[in-house]
C-alpha positions in Angstrom: -20.2 9.1 -6.6 -22.2 9.8 -3.5 -21.0 11.5 -0.3 -21.7 8.3 1.6 -19.0 6.4 -0.4 -16.4 9.0 0.7 -17.2 8.5 4.4 -14.0 6.9 5.8 -15.8 5.3 8.8 -16.2 2.1 6.8 -12.4 1.7 7.1 -12.9 0.9 10.7 -14.7 -2.3 9.9 -12.0 -3.8 7.8 -10.3 -6.9 8.9 -7.0 -6.7 10.7 -4.0 -6.1 8.5 -6.1 -5.3 5.5 -5.0 -1.7 6.0 -2.0 -2.3 3.8 -4.2 -3.2 0.8 -6.5 -0.3 1.5 -3.7 2.2 1.9 -2.7 1.6 -1.7 -6.1 1.0 -3.3 -8.1 3.8 -1.5 -6.1 6.7 -2.9 -6.0 5.2 -6.3 -9.8 4.8 -6.4 -11.0 7.8 -4.4 -7.9 10.0 -4.3 -9.1 13.2 -6.0 -12.6 13.2 -4.6 -11.3 12.3 -1.1 -8.6 15.0 -1.3 -11.1 17.6 -2.5 -13.6 16.7 0.2 -11.0 16.8 3.0 -9.7 20.2 1.8 -13.3 21.6 1.9 -13.7 20.3 5.5 -10.7 22.3 6.8 -12.5 25.6 6.2 -12.4 28.6 4.0 -8.9 29.8 5.0 -6.3 29.5 2.2 -3.5 28.8 4.6 -5.4 25.9 6.2 -6.2 24.5 2.8 -2.5 24.7 1.9 -1.6 22.9 5.1 -4.2 20.2 4.4 -2.8 19.6 0.9 0.8 19.5 2.3 -0.2 17.0 4.9 -2.0 14.8 2.3 1.1 14.9 0.1 3.2 13.8 3.1 0.9 11.0 3.8 1.1 9.8 0.2 4.9 9.8 0.4 4.9 7.9 3.7 2.5 5.3 2.3 4.8 4.8 -0.8 7.8 4.4 1.5 6.0 1.9 3.6 4.9 -0.2 0.7 8.4 0.0 -0.8 9.8 -1.2 2.5 7.4 -4.1 2.4 8.1 -5.2 -1.2 11.9 -4.9 -1.1 12.4 -7.9 1.3 9.9 -9.9 -0.6 11.8 -9.3 -3.9 15.1 -9.9 -2.2 14.0 -13.3 -0.9 12.8 -14.3 -4.3 16.0 -13.2 -6.1 18.3 -14.7 -3.5 16.4 -18.0 -3.7 16.6 -18.0 -7.5 20.3 -17.3 -7.5 21.1 -19.8 -4.8 19.1 -22.6 -6.5 20.6 -21.6 -9.9 24.1 -21.9 -8.4 23.2 -25.3 -7.0 22.1 -26.4 -10.5 18.4 -27.0 -9.7 16.0 -27.1 -12.5 13.4 -24.4 -12.6 15.2 -22.2 -10.1 13.3 -19.1 -11.2 10.0 -20.9 -10.3 11.3 -21.6 -6.9 12.4 -18.0 -6.5 8.9 -16.7 -7.4 7.3 -19.3 -5.1 9.6 -18.2 -2.2 8.8 -14.5 -2.8 5.0 -15.2 -2.9 5.2 -17.3 0.2 7.2 -14.6 2.0 4.6 -12.0 1.1 1.5 -14.0 2.4 2.0 -13.1 6.1 1.8 -9.4 5.1 -1.7 -10.0 3.8 -3.0 -11.2 7.1 -6.4 -12.6 7.6 -8.0 -10.8 4.6 
């Protein structure tokens, strides 16, 4: 992996709202190398390196909470649709629930 691929400036050129996808995929793909590179950039001081690691861990927690907050309403829409259609006696209520959940999630993707 080259240093150029770790340069975060390419993130600025992403389409609007694609940050949600990148926020989850970037740490998964480049997490360890990105973290190591960022800790090296803060300097030789051990206390500054500890602060950088603590900040990166807090960012990870905040991203996980953000993604969970985005997925919970989507799952809730799908489950509620499924249960309502099941109660009404509709055939393939689960399919309609999945469709409702997927259609509820599409606006979060934005113009990717």
